[in-house]
MARKOLTOR-196752 format. One record per atom (N, C-alpha, C): residue in one letter; x, y, z. Coordinates in steps of 0.2 Angstrom, whole numbers, plus 2048, in hexadecimal, padded with zeros to 3 digits. Layout:
REM residues N
AXYZ
...
REM end
This chain:
REM residues 410
M6DEE9215B
M6DBE8C157
M6D6E90152
S6D6E8F14B
S6D2E92147
S6CBE8E147
A6C6E92146
A6BFE8F145
A6BEE8C13F
P6BBE8613F
P6BAE82138
P6B4E85135
T6B5E8B131
T6AFE8F12E
T6ACE8B128
G6B0E86126
G6AEE82120
G6AFE85119
R6B2E8B11A
R6B4E8E113
R6B9E8A10F
G6B8E8A109
G6BCE86105
G6BBE7E105
V6B6E7C109
V6B4E75109
V6AEE74104
D6AFE6F100
D6AAE6E0FB
D6A5E680FE
T69FE6A0FF
T69AE65101
T695E620FC
A696E640F5
A692E620F0
A691E5B0F0
D696E570F1
D696E500F0
D697E4C0F7
F695E500FC
F696E4D103
F692E47104
D694E42106
D691E3B107
D693E3810D
L68FE36112
L691E33118
L694E2C117
R692E29111
R695E2210F
R69BE2210C
A69EE2810B
A6A5E29108
A6A7E3010A
L6A9E30110
L6ABE36113
L6B2E38111
P6B3E3F110
P6B9E4210E
P6BFE41112
A6C5E41110
A6CBE40114
A6CBE46119
G6CDE4411F
G6CEE48125
G6C7E49129
F6C2E46126
F6BBE4712A
F6BBE44131
Y6BEE3E131
Y6BEE3B138
Y6C2E3F13D
D6C8E4213B
D6CCE46140
D6C8E4D141
D6C5E5013C
D6C2E5613E
D6BCE57139
P6B6E5513B
P6B0E56137
P6ADE5D136
Y6B0E6113B
Y6ACE6813C
Y6ACE6D136
P6B2E6D132
P6B2E7112C
P6ACE6F127
W6ABE69126
W6A5E66122
W69FE68125
Y69EE6712B
Y698E6912F
Y696E7012E
A69BE7512F
A69AE7C12E
A698E7E127
A69BE7B122
A699E7C11B
A692E7A11A
L690E7411C
L68AE7211B
L685E7611F
Q686E78125
Q681E7D128
Q680E83124
R686E86121
R685E8C11E
R682E8B117
D684E86113
D682E8510C
D67CE8110B
E67CE7B10F
E676E7610E
E674E73115
P671E77119
P66FE7411F
P66AE6E11F
V667E6D119
V663E67118
V666E64112
K66BE60113
K66FE5D10E
K66CE5710B
R66AE57105
R668E50102
R66EE4C100
L66EE46103
L674E41102
L673E3D0FC
P679E3B0F9
P679E370F3
P675E310F4
G675E2D0F9
G672E270FA
G66BE280FC
G668E2E0FC
G661E2F0FE
G661E32105
G65BE35107
G65BE3810D
G65EE3F10E
V65EE42114
V661E48115
V665E4811B
L66AE4D11C
L66EE4E121
L66CE55124
L66BE5612B
L669E5C12E
L66FE5E132
T671E64132
T676E67136
T675E6D13B
R66FE7013A
R66DE7513E
R669E73145
C66BE7614A
C669E74151
C661E75151
A65EE7A14E
A657E7B14F
A654E7514B
D656E73145
D653E6E142
D653E67145
L659E66149
L65AE5F14C
L655E5F152
R654E65156
R650E6515B
R649E64159
T647E67153
T640E66151
T63FE5F14F
V643E5B14C
V643E5414B
V642E50151
Y647E51156
Y647E4E15C
Y640E4E160
E63DE54160
E637E55164
E631E54161
D631E5215A
D62BE50156
D62BE49154
S62AE44159
S62BE3D158
S625E3A154
A61FE3E153
A61AE3C14F
A61BE3D147
S620E42146
S622E4313F
S628E4013D
F62CE3F142
F633E3C141
F634E36145
S634E30142
S634E2A146
S63BE28147
S63CE2414C
S643E2014E
S643E1914C
D63DE17149
D63DE10146
D642E0F140
K646E0A141
K64BE0913C
K64BE03138
R645E00138
R645DF9135
R645DFA12D
A642DFF12A
A643DFF123
A64AE01121
E64EE05125
E655E06123
E659E01125
F658DFD12A
F65DDF812C
F65CDF1129
T656DF0125
T655DEA122
T65BDE911C
P65CDEE118
P661DED113
P668DED115
K669DF011B
K66FDF111E
K672DEB122
F66DDE8126
F66FDE312A
F66CDDC128
G667DDC124
G664DD5122
G65FDD3128
S65FDCD12A
S65BDCB12F
S65FDC8135
G665DCA136
G669DC713B
G669DCA142
H66EDC9146
H66EDCB14C
H66EDD314D
L672DD6148
L672DDD148
L66BDE0147
F667DDE142
F661DE0141
F65CDDF147
R65CDDA14A
R658DD814F
R659DDD155
H660DDE156
H662DE215C
H660DE915B
H662DEC155
H661DF3154
H659DF5153
T655DF0152
T64EDF1151
T64ADEF157
T64DDED15D
T64ADEB163
T64CDEF169
S653DF2168
S655DF616E
S652DFD16E
L652E00174
L64FE06175
L64FE0B170
V655E0D16D
V657E1316A
V653E13163
F652E0E160
F64FE0E159
F648E0C159
N644E0E15D
N63DE0C15E
N639E12160
D633E1215E
D62EE17160
D629E15166
A625E19168
A620E1716D
A61BE1316A
P618E0E16D
P618E0D175
P61EE09177
Y621E05173
Y627E01175
Y62CE05178
H62EE0B175
H634E0F177
H632E1117E
T62CE1417F
T62AE16186
T62AE1118B
R628E0B18A
R628E0618F
R62FE04191
V633E0318C
V63AE0118E
V63EE07191
R63DE0D18F
R640E13191
R63FE14199
K638E1319A
K636E141A1
K63AE0F1A6
L63BE091A4
L63FE041A8
L646E071A9
I649E091A4
I650E0B1A4
I651E111A8
V64DE161A6
V64EE1D1A9
V64EE1D1B0
G649E191B3
G648E191BA
G64EE161BE
A652E121BA
A659E101BE
A65EE151BD
L65DE1A1B9
L663E1E1B7
L662E261B9
L65DE271BD
L65BE2E1C0
L661E2F1C5
P662E361C6
P668E381CA
P667E351D1
R661E341D4
R660E311DB
R662E2A1DA
A661E271D4
A662E1F1D4
A669E1E1D3
I66DE221D0
I674E211CF
I679E241D4
A676E281D9
A67AE2C1DD
A67FE271E2
H67CE211E4
H67FE1D1E8
H685E1A1E4
R686E1A1DE
R68BE171DA
R691E1C1D9
E691E221DB
E696E261DB
E69DE241DF
A69CE221E5
A6A1E201E9
A6A5E1A1E5
G6A1E151E3
G6A5E101DF
G6A8E121D9
L6A5E171D5
L6A8E191CF
L6AFE1D1D1
Q6AFE211D7
Q6B5E241D9
Q6BAE1F1DA
T6B9E1A1DD
T6BEE141DF
T6C0E111D9
L6BCE101D4
L6BEE0D1CD
L6C3E121CA
V6C1E181C9
V6C5E1D1C6
V6CCE1E1C9
A6CCE1E1D0
A6D2E1E1D3
A6D7E181D2
R6D4E121D2
R6D8E0C1D0
R6DBE0D1C9
L6D6E0E1C4
L6D9E0F1BD
L6DEE141BC
L6DEE1A1C0
L6E3E1F1BF
L6EAE1C1C2
A6E9E191C8
A6EFE161CB
A6F2E111C7
D6EFE0D1C3
D6F2E081BF
D6F5E0A1B9
L6F4E111B7
L6F6E131B0
L6FEE151B1
D701E141AB
D708E151AB
D709E1D1AA
G70CE201AF
G70CE271AF
G710E2A1A9
D715E271A6
D719E291A0
D716E28199
A712E23199
A70FE22192
A708E1D193
A703E21195
A6FDE1D196
A6F8E1E190
D6F4E1918F
D6EEE1A18A
D6E8E1C18E
L6E5E2218E
L6E0E24192
L6D9E2118F
I6D9E1E189
I6D3E1A187
I6D3E13189
G6D8E0F187
G6D8E08189
G6D8E07191
G6DCE0B194
G6DDE0A19B
G6D9E0E1A0
F6D5E1319D
F6D1E171A1
F6CAE1819F
A6C9E1D19A
A6C3E1F197
A6BFE19195
G6C2E14191
G6BEE0E18F
G6BCE09194
A6C0E0919A
A6BEE0419F
A6B9E071A4
I6B8E0D1A5
I6B3E101A9
I6ACE0E1A8
P6A9E101A2
P6A2E0E1A1
P6A1E071A0
V6A5E0319E
V6A4DFB19E
V6A3DF91A5
E6A7DFB1AA
E6A6DF91B1
E6A0DFC1B4
V69EE021B2
V698E051B5
V692E011B2
I691E001AC
I68BDFD1A9
I68BDF61AB
S691DF31AC
S691DEC1AF
S68FDEC1B6
D690DF11BA
D68EDF11C1
D686DF21C0
L684DF61BC
L67CDF71BB
L679DF11BA
L67CDEC1B6
L679DE61B4
L67BDE01B9
E67FDE21BD
E682DDD1C2
E685DD71BF
I68ADD91BA
I68DDD41B6
I693DD21BA
P695DCC1BC
P69BDCA1C0
P6A1DCD1BD
I6A6DCF1C1
I6ACDD31BF
I6B0DCE1BA
D6B0DC81BC
D6B5DC41B8
D6B1DC21B1
E6ACDC41AF
E6A8DC31A9
E6A8DC91A5
R6ABDCE1A6
R6AADD41A2
R6AFDD519D
G6B4DD119C
G6B9DD2197
G6B7DD3190
P6B2DCF18D
P6B0DD0186
P6ACDD6185
L6A9DD918A
L6A4DDE189
L6A6DE4185
R6ABDE7186
R6ADDED182
R6AEDEB17B
G6B1DE6179
G6B2DE4172
G6ACDE316F
W6A7DDF172
W6A0DDE16F
W69DDE516E
S69DDE9173
S69ADF0172
S69DDF316B
Q6A3DF416B
Q6A7DF7165
Q6A5DF415F
D6A4DED15E
D6A3DEA158
D69BDEB156
I697DEB15B
I690DEC15A
I68FDF3157
L692DF815A
L691DFF159
L694E01152
G69ADFD150
G69DDFF14A
G699DFD144
A694DF9145
A68FDF713F
A68ADFD13E
L68AE02142
L685E07141
L688E0D13D
E68EE0C13B
E691E12137
E68DE12131
P68EE1812D
P68AE19127
P68CE14122
A692E12121
A694E0D11C
A698E0811F
P695E03123
P69ADFE126
P69CDF9121
T6A2DF7122
T6A5DF211E
T6A2DEB11F
M6A3DE611B
M6A0DDF11C
M6A3DDC122
E6AADDE123
E6ADDDB129
E6AADDE130
A6A8DE512F
A6A5DE8135
A69FDE5137
L69BDE3132
L694DE0133
L695DD9136
A69ADD6133
A69BDCF136
A69DDCF13D
R6A2DD413F
R6A4DD4146
R69EDD614A
G699DDA148
G693DDC14C
G68FDD614D
E68EDD2148
E68ADCC148
E68DDC714E
T694DC614D
T697DC2152
T697DC4159
A697DCB15A
A697DCE160
A690DCD163
L68BDCE160
L684DCD162
L683DC6164
A685DC1160
A684DBA162
A687DB8168
G68EDBB169
G691DB9170
G68EDBD175
F68CDC3175
F689DC717A
F682DC417C
H67EDC2177
H677DBE178
H678DB817C
A67DDB417A
A67EDAE17D
A680DAF185
Y684DB4186
Y686DB518D
Y680DB8191
L67DDBD18E
L677DC0192
L671DBB193
G671DB618E
G66BDB1190
G66CDAD196
G673DAB198
G674DA819E
G673DAD1A4
L675DB31A3
L674DB81A9
L66DDB91AA
I669DBA1A5
I662DBB1A6
I65FDB51A9
A660DAF1A7
A65DDA91AA
A65FDA91B2
E665DAB1B3
E667DAB1BB
E663DB01BE
R662DB61BB
R65FDBB1BF
R657DBA1BF
R655DB61BB
R64EDB51BB
R64CDB01C1
K651DAC1C2
K651DA71C8
K652DAB1CF
S656DB01CF
S658DB31D5
S658DBB1D3
P653DBE1D3
P653DC51D2
P656DC91D7
R659DCF1D5
R65DDD31DA
R659DD91DB
D65BDDE1DF
D658DE41E1
D657DE81DA
P651DE91D8
P650DED1D2
P652DF41D2
E653DF71D8
E656DFE1D9
E65DDFE1D7
R661DF81D8
R668DF91D7
R66ADF41D1
D666DEF1CF
D668DEB1C9
D663DEC1C4
V666DEF1BE
V661DF11B9
V65FDEB1B5
L662DE61B5
L660DE01B2
L65ADDD1B5
S65ADDC1BC
S654DDA1BF
S64EDDF1BE
R650DE51BE
R64ADEA1BD
R647DE91B6
L64BDE81B1
L648DE61AA
L645DE01AA
I647DDB1AE
I643DD41AE
I63DDD51B1
L63DDD81B7
L636DD91BB
L632DDE1B8
G634DE31B4
G630DE81B1
G62CDEC1B6
E628DF01B3
E623DF41B8
E61DDF01BA
P61BDF11C0
P615DED1C3
P60FDED1BE
E60EDF31BB
E608DF31B7
E60ADF21AF
G610DF11AE
G612DF11A7
G613DEA1A4
E614DEA19D
E615DE319A
E61CDE219B
P61EDDC19D
P625DDA19E
P628DD9197
L62FDDA197
L633DDA191
L633DD218F
S633DD1189
S634DCA186
S63CDC8187
Q63EDC2186
Q645DC0186
Q649DC4181
S646DC517B
S64ADC8176
S64BDD0178
E646DD317B
E646DDA17D
E64BDDB182
L64BDD6187
L650DD618C
L657DD618A
L658DD1185
L65FDD0182
L661DD717F
E65DDD917B
E65FDDF176
E660DE517A
N65CDE6180
N65DDEC183
N662DEC189
C664DE618B
C66BDE518F
C671DE718A
V671DE5184
V676DE617F
V676DEE17E
F670DF117D
F670DF817C
F672DFC182
L671DFA188
L674DFE18E
L67BDFE18E
L67EDF818C
L686DF818C
L688DFD186
N685DFC180
N688E0017B
N686E0717C
A681E0917E
A67FE1017F
A683E13184
G685E10189
G688E1218F
G690E1218E
H692E0E189
H699E0D189
H69DE11184
E69BE1117D
E69FE14178
E69FE1C179
T699E1E17A
T698E2617B
T69BE28181
T69BE25187
T69EE2718D
T6A5E2718C
T6A8E2218A
T6AFE21188
T6B1E27184
N6AEE2917F
N6AFE2E17B
N6AFE3517E
L6AAE36182
L6A9E3C186
L6AFE3D18B
I6B1E3818E
I6B7E39193
I6BDE3A18F
G6BFE3718A
G6C4E38186
G6C4E3F182
N6BEE4117F
N6BEE4717C
N6BFE4D181
L6BCE4C187
L6BDE5218C
L6C5E5218E
I6C8E4D18F
I6CFE4D191
I6D3E5018B
E6D2E4E185
E6D5E51180
E6D4E5917F
A6CEE5B17F
A6CCE6217F
A6CFE66184
L6CFE6418A
L6D3E6718F
L6DAE6818E
W6DDE6318B
W6E4E64189
W6E5E69183
R6E0E6917F
R6E1E6D179
R6DFE7417B
F6DCE75180
F6DAE7C182
F6DCE7D189
P6E3E7E18A
P6E6E7E191
P6E3E84195
A6E1E89193
A6DEE8E197
A6D7E8B19B
E6D4E87197
E6CEE8419A
E6D0E7F19F
R6D5E7B19E
R6D7E761A2
R6DAE7A1A9
A6DDE7F1A8
A6E0E831AE
A6DAE851B2
R6D5E881AF
R6CFE8A1B2
R6CCE851B6
L6CBE7F1B3
L6C8E791B7
L6CCE761BC
V6D3E761BB
V6D7E741C1
V6D6E791C7
A6D6E7F1C5
A6D5E841CB
A6CFE841CE
T6C9E821CA
T6C3E821CD
T6BFE7B1CB
P6C1E761CF
P6BEE6F1CD
P6B7E6F1CC
G6B3E731D0
G6ACE731D0
G6A9E751C9
L6ADE771C4
L6ABE791BD
L6ABE721B9
I6ACE6D1BC
I6ACE661B8
I6A5E651B4
T6A0E671B8
T699E661B5
T699E691AE
G69AE701AE
G69AE741A8
G69FE711A3
A6A5E6F1A5
A6AAE6C1A0
A6A7E6619D
V6A4E611A0
V6A1E5B19D
V69CE5D198
D698E62199
D693E64194
D696E6718E
E69BE6B190
E69EE6E18A
E6A2E69185
A6A5E64189
A6A8E5E185
A6A2E5B180
L69CE5A184
L697E57180
L695E5B17A
R695E6117B
R693E66175
R699E66170
F69FE67172
F6A5E6916E
F6A7E6316A
E6A7E5D16D
E6A9E57169
E6A4E5216B
S69EE52168
S698E4E16A
S69AE46169
S699E4316E
S69BE3C16E
S698E38169
N691E39168
N68DE36163
N68CE3C15E
Q68EE3B158
Q68EE41153
Q688E4014E
L685E3B14D
L680E3A149
L67AE3614C
G674E3814A
G66EE3514C
G66AE34145
N664E30146
N660E2F140
N659E2F142
R655E3113D
R64DE3113D
R64BE2F136
V645E2D136
V641E2C130
V63BE30130
T639E3312A
T632E3712A
T62CE3212B
A628E33130
A622E2F130
A61DE3112B
K61DE37129
K619E3A124
K61CE40121
E619E4311C
E61DE48118
E61FE4E11D
A625E5011C
A627E56120
A62BE5B11C
D62BE6111F
D62FE6611C
D634E69121
I63AE6911F
I640E6C123
I643E7111F
R643E77121
R646E7D11E
R644E7D116
G63EE7C115
G63BE7C10E
G63DE7610A
V640E7110D
V642E6B109
V63CE6610B
R638E64106
R633E5F107
R636E58107
L634E5410C
L636E4D10D
L630E4910D
P630E44109
P62AE3F109
P62AE3B10F
A625E37110
A625E32116
A62AE2D114
G62DE2B119
G633E25118
G639E28116
A63AE2F116
A641E32115
A645E3111B
Q64CE2F11A
Q651E2E11F
Q654E35120
I655E36127
I658E3C129
I65EE3B12E
T663E3D12C
T669E3D131
T66AE43134
L66BE4313B
L66BE4913F
L672E4A141
A676E4F13F
A67DE50140
A67DE54147
I67DE5014C
I67EE53153
I684E57154
G68AE54151
G690E58152
G690E5F14F
A68CE5F149
A68BE66146
A687E6A14A
A681E6814C
A67CE6C14F
A67FE6F156
N683E6B159
N686E6D15F
N68CE7315E
R68DE74158
R692E7A156
R68EE7F152
D688E7F152
D684E8314E
D685E8B150
P687E8F14C
P689E9614E
P682E9A150
E67DE9714D
E676E9B14F
E674E99156
V677E94159
V675E93160
V67BE94165
F681E92163
F687E92167
F68CE98165
E68DE9D169
E692EA2168
E699E9F168
Q69DEA1163
Q6A3E9E162
Q6A3E96163
P6A0E9315E
P69EE8C15F
P6A5E8815F
D6AAE8A15C
D6B0E8615C
D6B5E87161
R6B3E8B166
R6B7E8C16C
R6B4E88172
F6B9E84175
F6B7E8017B
F6B7E84181
D6B1E85184
D6B0E8A18A
D6ACE8618F
I6B0E85195
I6ADE8119A
I6A8E8519E
L6A8E8C19D
L6A3E901A0
L69DE9219B
R69CE8F196
R697E90191
R690E8F194
T68CE95193
T685E95196
T681E9A192
P67BE98190
P679E91190
P67CE8C18B
N67BE8618D
N67EE81189
N679E7B187
R674E7D183
R66FE78181
R671E7417B
H676E7017C
H678E6B177
H674E66176
L675E62171
L671E5C16F
L674E5616F
A67AE55173
A67EE4F174
A67AE49176
F675E4B17A
F670E4517D
F669E45179
A669E48173
A663E49170
A65EE4D173
A658E4D172
A652E51175
A64CE4D174
G647E4F178
G640E4C177
G63FE4617A
P63BE41177
P639E3B17A
P640E3617A
H644E37176
H64AE33175
H650E36178
Q64FE3B17D
Q655E3E180
Q659E38184
C65FE38184
C663E32186
C661E3118E
A65FE2A18F
A65DE28195
A663E2819A
G66AE27197
G66FE2619C
G673E2D19C
A670E3319B
A674E3919B
A677E3A1A2
N673E391A7
N675E3A1AE
N67BE361B0
L67BE301AE
L681E2B1AF
L687E2D1AB
A686E2F1A5
A68CE311A1
A68FE371A4
R68BE3C1A6
R68EE421A9
R692E401AF
L68FE3C1B3
L692E3A1BA
L699E371B8
E699E321B4
E69FE2F1B2
E6A5E331B0
A6A3E381AC
A6A8E3D1A9
A6AAE421AF
R6A6E441B3
R6A8E481B8
R6ADE451BD
V6ABE3F1BF
V6AFE3C1C4
V6B6E3A1C0
A6B6E371BA
A6BCE351B7
A6C1E3B1B5
V6BEE401B2
V6C3E461B0
V6C4E4A1B6
G6C0E4B1BB
G6C1E4E1C1
G6C7E4B1C5
A6C7E441C6
A6CCE401C9
A6D3E411C5
L6D3E411BF
L6D9E411BB
L6DCE481BC
L6D8E4D1BC
L6DBE541BD
L6DEE551C4
A6DAE521C9
A6DDE531D0
A6E3E4F1D0
R6E4E4A1CD
R6EAE461CE
R6F0E481C9
C6EEE4A1C3
C6F3E4B1BD
C6F1E511BA
P6F1E571BD
P6EEE5D1B9
P6F2E5F1B3
D6F9E5D1B3
D6FDE5F1AE
D6FEE5A1A8
Y6F9E551A8
Y6FAE501A3
Y6FBE5219C
E6FFE4E198
E701E50192
E6FFE4B18C
I6FBE4D187
I6FAE48182
I700E4717D
L702E4117C
L707E40178
L706E3F171
P70BE3F16D
P709E3D166
P706E36165
G702E35160
G6FFE2F15F
G6F8E2E161
A6F5E33163
A6EEE33164
A6EAE3215E
R6E5E2D15E
R6E2E2C158
R6DAE2C159
R6D7E2F154
R6CFE2F154
R6CDE29152
T6C7E26154
T6C4E20151
T6C1E2214A
A6C2E1E145
A6C0E1F13E
A6B8E1E13E
R6B5E22142
R6ADE21142
R6AAE28141
A6A5E2913D
A6A1E2F13C
A69CE30142
R699E2A144
R693E2B149
R696E2C150
F69BE28152
F69DE29159
F6A4E2C159
R6A5E3215C
R6ABE3615B
R6AFE35162
G6B5E32161
G6B9E31167
G6C0E2F165
F6C4E2D16A
F6CBE2B168
F6CBE23169
S6CFE20165
S6D1E19166
S6D7E1816A
T6DBE1D16A
T6E1E1D16F
T6E2E25170
L6E4E26177
L6E6E2C179
L6ECE2C17E
P6F2E2C17B
P6F8E2B17F
P6F9E31183
V6FBE30189
V6FCE3618E
V702E35192
K705E3A194
K70AE3A19A
K707E3E19F
L706E3A1A5
L702E3D1AA
L704E421AF
H70BE421B0
H70EE471B5
H70AE471BC
P709E411BF
P705E411C5
P708E451CB
H704E491CF
H706E4C1D5
H709E471DA
P70EE491DD
P710E441E2
P70BE431E8
REM end
């Protein structure tokens, strides 16, 4: 496989709001060209795009200079509807002290010791999903990768099994509105999804307020009760952060599982290595996170005047962080376009860094390890069939369909 050096790629008019043909299938030639020629790319609509790993790490770790508050950006994009209220109230698009207060509640429920007891149930779920797949022509997204995180997050919130049907569709529609240039139809779907999700969660929260459950196992009860010495979350804060938990844990983990399955098929020597030594699954998951970052783009805004590689940015400048580019930065990763499950060190930025490092990183890694490990144990010779399709999204990189022939062992 040739490395996407970016040679011959013209980035002069590169615009996230009008992406070139082929970008959704393979953005890496453009990322490589931008890294080489314009690592701080001024975008036509204003703001800059950063593609170098060192620059992203600097921005992530300096929250005093680079804010996550998105109210100024989201006002013209979303107006005053559900999407604006959600994305300006949930954990990810906020700064301290609000971010610190909410993150503390969520992180405590997702530490390795707090999720260890969930692994047995996850293994049972994965085994059932694999058994239900059609061995000759199965879609590993709809029937497998997409189902796992919805069930896991629903278990964390203790959502009844028979009420989980709409959750995946709601999540996809809400996140679709975060694309750099969402259509009016996408925005309308996001508004409708949030209205439905809020209505459902309102009833669930009312029931849980009357009868709280063990906060060590039920994240919703944990959020309602809050920290003993802390300020409790308001009703609006509860609603939006429950939605956030599903969205953050669903789309990116679905993409991680699908991307890892596809990469192992594309690099058969690495798949053979992993089949022979299943204990290498931890490194394989992290290499998939680096190689095909589930979340390709992040955002910050300058809280004060800043300088990045000699480019002066005024306060209020919008910064887009190209995570997918940074994770293939040749200044940091040797042979960055090679998928190598033994890669070490592997200090990728798939989960960001600094105060906003992903609270659910441990859970996402666990889900991917169990899901792909079980698939390889049952069907080590799976074959991806024609018809695999990437989602037409710049921010979230994954597959909408991934048809496979499983060849299960008897």
